[in-house]
N, C-alpha and C positions, 0 to 999 in steps of 0.2 A: 522344539524344547520348551516352548512357551505354553503348550496346551494345558498343562496341569497347574499353572500358576494363577493366582488371583489377578484380575485385570490390571490393577494399579502396579503390581509387581512386575508385569511385563514391561512397563515403561520406566520404572524407577525402583531402585533397591530400598530396603528397609531404612538405610541410613539417609538416603536422599529425600524420601517422601516428607519427613518432618522439615527439612530445609526448604522444600518447595512451599510447604504450608506457611512457613515464616516469611518467605519471599512474597506471598500473596496477602500479607497483612498490610494495613495502612495506618501508620502512626500507632502501632500496637493493637489496632482493631482487626480482629480476625475476619477473613472473608466470609465466614458463616454469619457474621453480624452485618446483615445486608444494608447497603446504602440506598437501595431502590425499593419503592413501595409495592412492586408487582410480584405475584407468585410465579409467573412464567411469561414467556413471550405471547402465548395464545391469549391469556387473560388481558394483556395490554391491548392486543388487536381487537378483541371483543369489546372492550371498554370504549375504545375510540369509535368503533362502528355504532355503538349504542348511543354515545354522547353526541356525535357529529355525523350522522349517517349520510347527509347530503354534501358534506364538505369534500372537496377534491383532495385526494391523497396523491395519486400517481398520474402524471402526464407523460406519455411515452411517444417519442419520435423514432420511427424506424429508419432504415437506410435510405428509403425513397423520400423521407421527409413527411410521411403520413403521420397524423397525430391521433392519439387515442387518449381518452380521459376517463379515469375511474375514481369514484367516490370511495370513502372509507367503507360504506356499506357494501358496495360492489366488490371491493377488494376482499373483504372478509367473506362474502358469499362464495367467491371463486376459490379462495383459500380453503374453505370448508369442503367444496367439491373436490378440490385437488387432494386434500387429506383423505377423503373417502376413497378416491382412486388408489392412492398409495396403500391404504390399509386393506380395503376390501378386494381390489383386483390384483394388487401386486404383493400383498402380504408383508408390507413394511411395518415394523414394530419399533417401539421406543428402544434406542440404543443401536439400531441399524444405521448403516451408512449408505447414503444415496449420492451417486456421482452425477455431475452434469457436464455435457460437452455442448456448450451453448455460447451465447453472447448477451449483451445488454438488451433485454426485451421484457415486456410486461409478463410474459409466460414464465421467464426465469425468476422474476420476483415472486410470483405466485407459488412456484415450486419451492423456493427457499422457505417462505413463510409457512407453507403446508408442512414441510418437514419439521419445522420448529414447533408447530402445534402438536404434532405427534410425539415429539421428543426424539426424533431421528436427527442424524448429523449430515449436513451437506458437505460434499467434497467436490468443489468446483474445479474444473480442468481449464487450463490455459491453452487455447487452441493454437497459439503461435509456437508452442514448444514442439520439440521433435517427437517422433512416434515412440522411441524407446523410453524417453522420460515419462510421457503420459502413461504408457503401459506399466512402467514401474510404479507410478503413483496409484494407478487403479488397483494393482496387486497389493501394494503396501497399505492402502486405505481399507482394504477388505470390503469394498462397496458391493452390495448385493444387487442393486438396480442401477442402470445408467440411462439417464434421460438425455436424448441426443436430438439436436436440431436436424431437420431433414437433410440439409446439404452436407452433413458430416457423417451420415449413416454408413457409407462405404468405408470411410476411414475408421469409424468406431468398430465395425466388424473386423477389420484387419488388426486393430489394436487389441481387441478382446479375444477374438478367436484365432488370431494369426499364429503361425508356427515358426516364423522367422526368429532368429536369435534376438532376445530382448523383448519380444512381443508376447501377448497372451495374458489374460486375467481370468483364470478358470473358475474363480469363485462367483463371478457375475452370473446371476440367475436369468436376467432378462434385459434386453435392450428395448427401450421405449422410444417411439418416434414422436418428436415434438414439432408441430408445424407441417406445412406442405400437404399434398394430396395423400390420403392414407395408402400405405403399402400393405398388402395382405399378410406379409410375414411378421409384421410388428403390431403390437398394441399401439393404437393411435391416441395420443394424449388428449387432443381436443374432442374427439368422438367420445372417449370415456368420460371426460369432464362433463359433457352435456347431459349425461344420463344419471348424474349423481345428485344427491340432496344438497341443499345449501346450508344445512345444519350439520354439526359434527361434535361428537363427544370423544375425547381421547380414550382409547381402550385401556391405556396404562397411565400410571402417574407420571406427570411431567413437572419438574421443579427447576429452580435456578441452577442447580448443579448438573442438570442434564446437558450432555455434550451437544453442541449445535453446529460447529464449523470446524472443518479439517482442511487447513491450507498448508501448502508446502513451500518451504523457503526456496528462494531463487539464487542460491549460492553458486559461485563459479567453479567450485571444486567439490568432489565427493558426491555421494547420493543425497538427494533432497531430504530434508527432515520435515515430518508432519507435525504441524502446530495444532494442538487440540484446544479449542476454545469452548467455553460453556455459555449457556444462556445468560448467566450472571455477568460474565466478562463483557458480552455485547451490550447489555443494558447499562451496566455501571460506567462503561467507557462513553456510551451515548450521553449519559447524564453529565459526565465531566466535560465533554465537548460542548454540549448545549449550554451548560452553566457558564463556561469560559467565554464562549462566543456570543452570549446573549441571544440565543436562538429560542424563539417562542412560537406558539401555535399559529400566530397570524403572519408568519413568514414563509418564504418559499426558497428552497435550495435547488441546485441543478447538479446533475451527475453527468460528467463527460469521461470519467475513468472507468475501466473495466470492473464489473462487479464479481469477477472471479477472484478479486483481491480485496483485502480488508478495507482499504481506503474507500473504494466505491461503495462497498457494502455497509460499513459501519457509519461513515460520515454522512452519506447522502441517501441511505435507505432507513437504517435503524434509528439514527438520530432524529430525523423528521417525525417518524412514528412515535418516538419516545415523548416528544413535546406536542404532538398533534398538529404538526405542520404539513407542508406539501413538498413534493419533489418532481422535478422535470428530468426524466431519464432519456438520455440520448444514446443512440446506437454506438456512437463513438464521437471523439472530438472532431470538430470541423471548424477551421478558422473562419470560413465564410458564413457559418451559421452561429458562431459562438455568441457574439454581442447581439445579433438579431434576436436570438431566442431569449437572452437575458432581458432585452427590452420588451419583447412581445409578451412573455410570460410573467413579467414583473418579478424577476428572481432577485433575491437579496444577497445570497452567498453561493459561491461555487468553490469546490475543492479541486485543485489542479496539482500538477508536478512541474518542476522547473522547465522541462522541455516544452511544455505548452505555453509558458510565458514567452519563450524564445519564438515559437511559431506565431503567437499572437502579435508580438512586436514586429516580426518580419512582414506579417500580413498588413499591419498598419502602415508600414513604409510603402508597400506595394499599392495600397489604396490611395495614400496621399500623392503618390507619383502620377496617378491618373485623375486626380482631382476629386476623389471621393472623400468622405469623412474617414478618420482613422479606424472607426468601428465598422466600416463597411457601408455599402450603398443603402440609403434609406434610414440609417441610424444616426441620431443627433445626440449631443451631450445631454440635452434635457430629457431624452427618452430613458436615461439611465440614472435619474435622480434618486430612485428608490434603491439602487444597488449599493450595498454596504462595503464589501471587501472580498478578496480572494483568500482562501486557505491554501497554503502551499507547503508541501513536504514530500517525503518519499524519495528524494533524489538530491544531488548536489546543487545547491543554489549559490551562484557566484554573486559577489557584491556588485560587480559591473552589470550583471543581468537585472538584478532587482532594482538598481538605480535607474537603468534605462527604462524598465517597464513602468515604474511609478511616475517618473517624470513625463513619460510619453502619454500615459492614460489618466494621470491624476487619481489613480485608484490604489488603495492600500493593499499590500501583501502581508497577510498574517502568517509569518513563517512558523512552522512547528516541526515536531519530530515524534516518531514512534515506530514500532515494529509490529509485525504480525504476532510476535510472542507477547506483546503488551496490548493485544487486541487491535489497536490502531494508534491513535495519538496519545502521547504522554505529556506533552508540553506545547505551549504556544506563546508567541509574543502577546502581552496584554493588549486588550482593545482600548484601554483608557489612556494610552500614552499620547501626549501632545505631539505635534508634528516634529519638533526638534528632537525629542526623546526617541520617537519612532525611527527617525533617520540615524540617530546615534547608535542604537542597538543593532541596526541593520548594516551600517556602513563603516563604523569607526574602529573595528577590531580585526579587520582583515577577513573576517567570516561573518555572515549574517547570523545573529543570535537565533537560536531555536526557541527561546523564551523561557518561561517559568513552568514548573509542574502544575498540572491540573488537579482537581480534587479527588481523582481516583488513585493517585500514586505519589510516591516520593522519589527523588533522584539524588544520586551522589556521584562523585568522581573517585574511583578506586585506583590505587597503584596496581597495574596489571602484573607486576613482578613480585608484589608483596602478598602477604597472607591476609588479604582483605583490608589493607590500610586505606583509610579515607584521606583524600588530599585536600589541601587548602585552596582558597580562591586563586585563580590564575595558573595553578599547576595542572599539567596535562596528564590524563590517565584514562581509564576505561569508564564510559558512561554505564552506570548500573541503576536499575529501577526496582522498586518494591511497591506493591499495591494490589488492589482488588482486580485490576485489569490484567494482571499477569496470567499467562496461560495456565492450563491444567498441567501440561508437560509436553515434551516431544513424544509422539506416539512410537512405542516399541523401541525407544532409543535410550536405555539406561546409561550408556556411556556418555551420550551428549548431555543428558540431564544431570549426571554426576558433576561434570565439569562446569556446566552453565550455572548451577545453583550452589556451587561449593562455598560461597560466602554468605549464603542465605539471602541473596539478592539475585535478580536476573542480570546476568552479564551480557551486555549488548554486543560486544566485539567492536564497538565504535570508540575511537579516541575523542576526547573533548576536554573542556574546562568550563569553569563558571566564574562570573564576576558578580558583585553585589551592588545594588543601587542604594540611594540614600534612604529608602524605605525598608531596607533589609531584604529585598526580594533577590533571589538568585536567578540570574540570567545565564542559561547554559549555551554552549557552543559546541558544534561537532567539527572536528578537524580532519576526519578521515576514518576509514576502516583500519583497524590495527593490522590486519593481514595485508593491506594495500600500502602501508607505510614503506618508504624506500629506505632500506638499510644499507647505506654505502660505507663499507669499512667500519661498521659498528656505530656510525652516526645516522640517526633516523630523521628523515624529512617527511613532512606531510605533503601529499600530492596537491592538496587544496592551495597551499601557499604558492606553489609553482604555477598552478593553473590561473590564479588571480593575475599573475604577471603576464602570462600568455594572452589572456583576454584583453589586456590593455594595448596590445599591438594591433593597430588598424589592419583590417583584412582577415583577422582570425575569427572565425565563426564559433568553433569549438576547439579548445586546446586541453588535452589530457596529459598529465604527467604519469609515466609508466616506469615501474621498476623492472629492469631486465637483467638477466644473469650476466655476470662479468667475472672473468678469471682473476682479475687483480683486486677488486673491491667487494666481491660477492654479488653485489648489485650496483648498477649504475642508473643514472637518470636519463630517461628518454622522453620525447614529446611526440604525441600523435596529434596532428593538426588537420582540421577541416577548415578550408578558407571560404571567405565570402565569394559569391559569384562575381567573376570578372577580376578577381585579385590574383596577382602573380607573385606571391611571396617565395623566397628561396630559403633553404635551410640556414645559410649563413646569416640572413637577415633576422631570422627567429632567434638563433643562438646569440647574436650580437645584442639584440634587444634584452634577452634574459640576463646576459652578463652585466648589463647596465644596472639591473635591479637586484641581482642575486649574486652570491659568492660563486666562484668556479665550481666548488664541490656540489652546490645545490642546483646549478644550472643544467639544463638538458645538454647532453653531449651529442645526441643523435636526434634528428627530426624526421619523422615519417609522415608524409602527406597522404590523405585518403578521403573517402566520402562516406564510407560505411562505419557506423559506430555501434558496437555491441551494447545493447541496453536490455534491462528487464522490462516487463510490460508496464511497470510503474515509473519508468523513465530513469532508473538508476544506471549510471555508466558502469560497465564491467571491465575495469582496467586490466584485470588479470588475463582476460581473453586477448589482450593486445600484446602480451609479452613475446609471443612467438615471432612477431613481425620484426623484432630487433635481434634475432639470433645470429645474424651475420656479424654482429659487433661484440660477441661474447669474449673473444680473445684479444680485443683491442685495449691498449692502455692509453687512456686519454690524459693529456697533459695541458696545463694552463698555458 
């Protein structure tokens, strides 16, 4: 039914499109009034290669620990070769969508940048997702080419050509092999790259409004929604991140997060390019290599998620137990004098965890917040806080503050039950964002866009509040997903409140509060607990501990112990996926 409609009308109706445009304004300044000085992504890369050709941009460590180093000039030359392959051998044009089934690798970075030089859109796939979901995304994205790492070729064939229920993406014209020994049935990326020119001129116009990235939400229910980001979204958010964090061209960042997600892509690829800095790209996070590579490569800032703070703290304990330094064998405190801080977001950060980490390592955590729909980060803790103020905003409100809005957007707290009513300091409501980093829209989802932009702001679906400091700065807090709030007999509880209490109990490694269906109250409070190794906690002990700190109504009534935790690839706990583990207690009436 969409074939005869204008492209924008496929995704949003005539009433919603103006609301989206107003949601993309920043303090009344239209998104067409650019905050960045570049015409498009390609001109920025060309400028960096011309100004600093011998400067190292990308250092890549593969799974075996082998190191590759590329200068700005070398990256630009490879990107031009890649763009020629895409245009001349694969027929990719501006506006086309190109999917990747890959992982963190220099090749993947080159592919992304080449697509953006052409004006094509990258649709990265998360290889940890199930087959049906990836196949759905490939179909929904309308990708014409899929570039696949050699080890995933058989899976890609099944996903794209398969006839099983839920599989198949018939619009894909070609599968391209990336890496490995060439197979005769595929065009081999490396072979094609080598025979192309190191210069490139886009055959079609590319501008800041050109679509660049199509990422899909990792919601726990319903079909994933495709978030459409433009080149301007990427560059203006990189500008806001670099300005706030004080990132300059003489600094080096490190990427340990997957670059199929906006955090890894925007924070530690696009932002360094924006300021002319360097990046160390790891195949994935490794506790044993984390501090070693920060020391060896003289890294200043790393972007992480809360689960990696947990892994790093546990690794420090294990190293200390065998007589090594807490950073690992061969790494001393003086080797890290250049290191500035960690950026942390994309998941639930507990006060107890951030306190443990900062006290253990003496390193600041700059907590922040953002969504794919707002390109990446929308706010951070200020970097100019003194130690006392930093601890205050992280520890004294029951939740670590996610900080203040960056220069790309504004933030407010709306009453989710009202018609766009803005709430006062301290009042809980829905976190809403407006600014130049707000997405173009959800792809082909007029229903979702209508609801999301109904107040002419982007509605995050997250509950939060803000407080004001003596300088008038608004410090925001997130208290949970609105859909994950526990509604017990009409009274709503944030799972974060309960989880802070669970984590205070010695022996609890992870404690999640879960709303489960109950015949008496609609929903009841459950706890899913992962214990520390060697700990023998009982359900009665957990419940007794919670009752000392919480009312009966808010305390968990059932405790389920386990070892597996459903999370997204960015480390967000998926509480809704734990509900079924409490079904045996649906008909139980719990009494004080």
